[in-house]
C-alpha positions, -999 to 999 in steps of 0.1 A, spaced: 45 -97 99 46 -81 65 33 -48 79 59 -48 107 87 -55 82 74 -27 59 74 -2 87 109 -11 98 121 -7 62 104 27 61 125 37 91 157 30 73 165 -6 81 173 -30 53 152 -60 47 178 -83 63 181 -60 93 144 -59 97 140 -97 96 168 -102 121 154 -77 146 119 -93 144 135 -128 148 155 -118 178 124 -101 194 105 -134 188 130 -160 200 152 -140 224 190 -140 227 206 -160 199 238 -166 180 243 -154 145 243 -190 133 210 -197 149 194 -166 134 208 -175 99 194 -210 102 160 -199 112 158 -173 85 173 -196 59 199 -171 47 237 -170 46 256 -165 78 279 -139 63 249 -117 55 234 -121 90 267 -114 107 272 -83 86 238 -70 94 242 -79 131 275 -59 132 257 -28 117 228 -31 142 252 -35 171 272 -5 161 240 16 159 229 4 193 197 -14 182 211 -48 190 233 -59 219 261 -84 217 267 -105 249 299 -120 261 308 -156 254 316 -179 225 298 -179 203 285 -143 208 248 -141 214 227 -111 203 195 -95 216 174 -67 202 163 -38 224 128 -40 240 102 -25 217 98 7 239 135 12 240 138 7 203 110 30 195 124 57 218 159 55 202 146 56 166 122 84 174 150 106 189 173 101 160 145 107 134 133 138 151 169 152 153 174 145 116 141 160 107 148 192 126 182 195 110 168 190 75 140 215 81 164 242 92 193 236 68 175 225 36 179 253 10 147 270 0 146 275 -38 122 290 -62 87 278 -71 82 245 -89 55 241 -116 30 213 -113 43 182 -130 42 144 -131 69 124 -114 77 87 -110 82 69 -77 98 35 -77 102 10 -49 77 -1 -23 93 20 5 93 52 -16 58 46 -28 45 40 7 64 70 21 49 94 -5 14 80 0 15 80 38 27 116 39 -3 127 19 -28 105 38 -15 120 71 -20 155 57 -55 149 42 -81 174 55 -113 167 36 -115 136 15 -95 105 4 -107 84 -25 -92 49 -26 -93 24 -55 -71 -6 -45 -68 -43 -40 -77 -54 -5 -42 -64 4 -28 -30 -4 -56 -14 17 -46 -35 46 -11 -21 45 -25 14 50 -52 5 75 -37 25 104 -32 57 83 -67 55 68 -84 49 101 -65 78 116 -77 100 88 -113 89 94 -110 98 131 -99 133 120 -132 137 101 -118 130 67 -143 115 43 -132 81 29 -146 67 -4 -137 32 -15 -136 9 -45 -120 -26 -41 -106 -49 -67 -116 -84 -59 -149 -75 -44 -179 -52 -44 -174 -14 -44 -185 4 -13 -192 41 -8 -188 56 17 -164 38 40 -183 18 66 -163 -12 77 -128 -25 69 -132 -55 45 -116 -89 51 -83 -96 34 -87 -121 6 -62 -141 -15 -60 -125 -49 -47 -139 -82 -23 -116 -99 -3 -116 -131 18 -85 -137 7 -68 -105 -22 -51 -88 -31 -15 -97 -41 11 -72 -50 48 -72 -55 75 -45 -69 110 -47 -64 132 -17 -85 164 -12 -91 165 -49 -57 180 -55 -31 153 -52 -32 118 -68 -12 86 -72 -17 59 -98 5 29 -96 11 -9 -96 23 -32 -69 39 -66 -79 35 -99 -61 72 -97 -51 66 -64 -32 80 -41 -59 60 -10 -66 60 20 -90 36 49 -93 30 82 -110 23 111 -86 10 146 -95 -12 175 -85 -19 182 -122 -57 187 -127 -58 165 -158 -49 133 -140 -68 143 -108 -100 148 -128 -95 116 -148 -92 95 -117 -122 113 -101 -142 108 -132 -133 71 -133 -142 66 -97 -175 84 -99 -185 65 -130 -178 32 -113 -198 42 -82 -227 54 -103 -228 22 -125 -224 1 -94 -254 17 -76 -275 16 -108 -268 -21 -112 -277 -27 -76 -310 -8 -79 -320 -17 -115 -299 -47 -125 -329 -70 -132 -347 -43 -151 -317 -35 -172 -312 -71 -180 -349 -75 -189 -348 -45 -212 -315 -51 -229 -310 -88 -225 -276 -101 -237 -268 -66 -250 -265 -53 -215 -233 -74 -211 -221 -69 -247 -221 -31 -242 -192 -36 -218 -176 -63 -239 -175 -39 -269 -151 -16 -251 -133 -37 -224 -140 -73 -232 -121 -101 -248 -127 -120 -280 -122 -152 -261 -155 -148 -242 -180 -173 -253 -217 -166 -261 -228 -178 -227 -206 -152 -210 -221 -125 -231 -254 -131 -213 -239 -121 -180 -244 -86 -167 -211 -68 -165 -207 -39 -140 -179 -26 -119 -195 -44 -89 -189 -78 -103 -160 -75 -128 -132 -61 -106 -116 -95 -101 -108 -94 -138 -87 -63 -134 
């Protein structure tokens, strides 16, 4: 459901319009009052959204009192949206002014829809490699685009918060419930030239920094490579490292990224990217 609403919003529908269309598709022809009651929102907002959708042709209003509404069948809806989007894209491509060159810079993207749009465009254009460092929930939102990239022969490399890192991509991991405070961080590097570093909140808000500047691209590549190397070393040599360094093996990490609140028993634990990502 969340992914469907996300894609509808990415096509230009408001959150209210998206929910109404999905609800009408699920329950069939209904009055505005019935839709409002099922969604738990005000009737005035529902009727305003239904009026817009009816004027645009996505929803039909039947005769009778009260008026009853129905959404187009999925194939009709997709065809109508596709035709309008293609017409708009063709016009923009032909009429948009073509200015001078733009120097490489950093820019901010705010809002889940804008972040997802910018990211999906790059994933669809990837030719060689995509490096993904995300929480599993965010990965699930991009499953279709990433699987399409893999089918094109693009190399996918992964690190997951809330679970073990994995490289290269082998199987889509199960979605898990994750605790969050201020949000969940994520980063992507596409073809080692474009990158996005951002945060997605539990309420669906998102913000990110996007750039092709080599400094940030190389920093994210270095961070990812270091995590993968440390993870594989710990998998292969964990017992030996713990035997040789004892509690200091854990304290090496604590010295730079740990908390003073950790007790002495925790200092005995081995800390590597493979088993500390839940603390992110």
